[in-house]
C-alpha positions, 0 to 999 in steps of 0.5 A: 514464521517470523516475529516482529520486535513487537509481537509479544505486544500484540499478543499481550494485548489480546490481538488475533494473531494469523500468519501473513507474508511469512510472519506472525501478524496482528489481523484484529484487536477489538474488531474490524469496524471498530478499528477501521473507525478509529482510523477514520475519525481519531488515530491508529498505529499499525505494526508493518514491520513485515515490509521490506527496505533496500538501500541503494547507494553510489553514483549509478542508484539512479540509474537503476532505479530508473531502469527497474521502475516504472515512475520517472524517480529523477523528479525526486528531491531529497525528502521526497518519496514516490509511489512506482512499480517494477515491471517484469518482461511479460507486462506484468508487475514483480511488485509495487514499491516507495522510493525514498530520495535519502540523499544525493546518490542514496535512495530507499526502497519499500516493498512488500513484505511477501515480495521481499526476496522476489524483488531483491533478486529482480533488482540485483538482477538488473544492477550491473551498474555497480550500485551498492544494495543493502537489504535492511528488511529483518533489522527495520521496523515500520509503524504507520500512525494513521488518522485526521488525529495523527498530527496533533496526537504525535506533535510532542514526540518531536522537533519537527512540525509534523503539520509541515510535512506534505503528502509524500514527503519526510524528514528523518528527525528525532520522534519519541526520544529517538534520533535519526528516525524516517517520519514519512507522510505516506499510508495506505489508509486515505486518512492522514498520518504518519509511517515512522521507520526505526531500527528494531531495538528502538521501536518498543521505545516508540510504540510505548511513547506513542501510545502515551502522547496518543492517550488523550486522543483515543489512540488504539492499536489496529490490525492488518484487517482494518488496513485492508478495509481502509485501503479498499475504500480508497482504492488503493491496489494490493499486490496479490490480489488487484495487481500481481505478475500477470496484470499491466500497470496500464490494465490496473489504472496505474498509468499514472505511474508508468512514465514513457519519458525514460526506458525501462524494464518492458517499457517499449511493450507497455508503450504500445499497450497504452496506445493501442488500448487494453482489453480489460482494465480494473474498475471499482464497484458498489453492490446495489443490494446488500451482499459482499463480494469476495475475491475470485467472485466472477463478474458477469453482464446482464445476460450472465456471460462472464466478464471478468473476476472481483480481485478485492471486495469486503462490506465497507464500514464507512459506506455500509455497503459492499464495495470491490475492485475488479477486472472487466472487459473495457466494453463493460467498464463505464462509470455507472455501467451496470454490473453482476457479482455471482455470489454462489449461484445468485447474480447481484447487481452492482454498479461501476463507480468512481474511485475512492469510495470513501470521500472525506 
């Protein structure tokens, strides 16, 4: 099992550590609900250094990205990022990722920790264009500083005006005494903030200065369990749960990152699927009684017929009710449609709702 450069700090803070994607990661510190609340109302810091980073450089870097990703990376300008996915040849998704345009002819791809090797091999297998590829995953750390107080709490650490960095934009600048840090207004919580990319030998200094600067703002370390409840309240997909090798981006509601203005892996089949319509789709639902839906629970209709499966579920700390995502037959997917979640032997009523669950 791999450690991040900050594992010893998490252990010293009393974090509950568990294996996640091959890494020894902090799951909770003081408890999911308290940590969730910190990010929704204040500022918290996640160590997400297990994520993967690939640097693609050369005259054909964009062409390779256009070939393997579903979104249109040609619209990116330097300093902008884009959410996208890597379609496979069977209609599913190899991974979802973020594409950063660092310079002309240079892009950073940020991929999920559990898929680093798979993604690297997949992109490499399509690289007949002479693009220089570097896997930086083991050399870089990533902190997510999230919450409505993040800008104010962190402003003293950089010469860049943090409030001027728009969503899905980034700056390469000084931060916490380190030069050339990527400060990215991306995140997975829906409560604003930044992601900070730096080298492993720089991250401990940054972590310490972040906590010094944020002390007056009630900053706290946050574990991966709260990261999951925060992202689910926003309806953000989690690879391995809501999307995988067998779910298409059209079924997953990711048509908005699937651009048919270009050719990409399996684009023709996905185009036909979009035109013909899908038989199942990912929906959001809220429980109508006090109950917690869980991954892989069956979804049934009023007559008890199985119509789908729960992919993500939790008791929402912000809403104090059970919420979830799941695939259902399209005929059962309309907003306000009544469905039931089979919890043990009981069919508990739920309702299809519009995302996000949590509205600021």
